[in-house]
N, C-alpha and C positions, 0 to 999 in steps of 0.2 A: 642501493636498490631495495625496494620493499614490495612484498607481495601480501595482500590482504584477502582473506576469504570471509565474507559476511553471510550469516545465516539468520533469517527472520522466520518466526513462527508465532503462533497464538495471536494473530491479527484478527480482530473482530470488527464487524461493521457497526458503526455508531447507530444506536437504536432510536426509534421513534417512541417516546413514552406513551403516547395516546393509544398505541397498539397493545399496550400491556395494562389496559384498564378493563373493568367489568363490562363497559359499554362495547368495547371492541370485540369481546368474545361472547356477547349475549347472542344466543342462538335459539331458534324456534324448535319445536318438537321434532319436525322432519329433519332439520340439520343435526339435532342431537343424535338421532338415530344413525345418520351418516357418520357422525363422529365416533359413536360407539362401535360401528363396523370397521373402524380403523382407516378412514380415508385421510387422516392427517390434517384436517382443517384446523384443529386447535393448535397443533405444533407449527403449522405454516404461519399462523398469526403470531404466536408467542415466541418461538425459538429465535435466538439471535444467530445470524450467519457468521460462520468462521471462514476466513479466507485461506487459500492454500499457502503452505510454507514456500519459501524461495531462498535462493542464495545468489551472491555476486562475487566476482573475483576482480580485484583492482591491482594495478601495477604502477609503481612510482619509481622514477630514476632521477638521480641528481649527480652532476659532475661540475667541478670547478677547475679553472685554469688560472695560474698566476702569470701575469705579464708585467714585468718590472715590479712595481709596488702595487699594482692594481689587480683586481680579480674579475674574471668573467665567470658567471655561474649560469648553468643550464638545468632547469627542472622540467621533467616531462611526466605527466600522469595520464593513465588510461583507466577509466572507471568502467566497470561491468564489461570486461573483456569478452565474456561469452554471450553478450547481448541478450541476457535473460530479461524478458519483458514480463512483468508480473503486476498484480494489483497491490499497490502499496497501502491503500486505505479506501474506505467507502462509508456511505451513510444511507440510512433509510430516509426517504423523503418525509417531511412533517405533514403529510397528507395521508389519509386512509379512507378506504371505501367501507364505511360502516354499514351500508345497506346490503351489499352483495358479499362482503368479506373477501374481496378479491385483492390479495396482497400484490399481485402483478400489475394492477391498474396503475399504480404509482411505483414503478420499479426502483430498486436501489440504484444509487449513483456511485461510480467507482473512479478512483484516480490510479493511474499507472506509473510505475517507476520509469525513469529514463532508461533507454537502451544504452548502447555503447556511446561514450563521450570521452573527450580528452582535453588536455591543455598543455601548452608549451610556455615556459616562462624563461626569459633571458634577462640577466641582471649584469650591468657593468658597474662595478664597485670601485670608485676612485678613493685611493688611500690618501687621506688628508693629513696624515702624521708626518 
């Protein structure tokens, strides 16, 4: 029997390089005033998104039986017992709204980890010796 606990952290969304150029952050005087007042426009364009940390718990079990000279083996595995569904990775789209500087116009895409899943494996091993 085996119990695994897996913890993941420091998962960052893959970034769009065109959002980190001078053209992407070029702003007019009015927008500059907004930026200076702390509205976060600059950081919403430039900052890379960090995904939340997560963990999973997995359980594996194996048993074998000898019948005469042969073996029957049983393996059972249950992954993500707690059914923690979390974002496993993501990316910024390679499109960007240069005119309005709207980072949500082409929102990030995410992939999610599998929830609870399992397998059962039965092997009949014939002893050829």
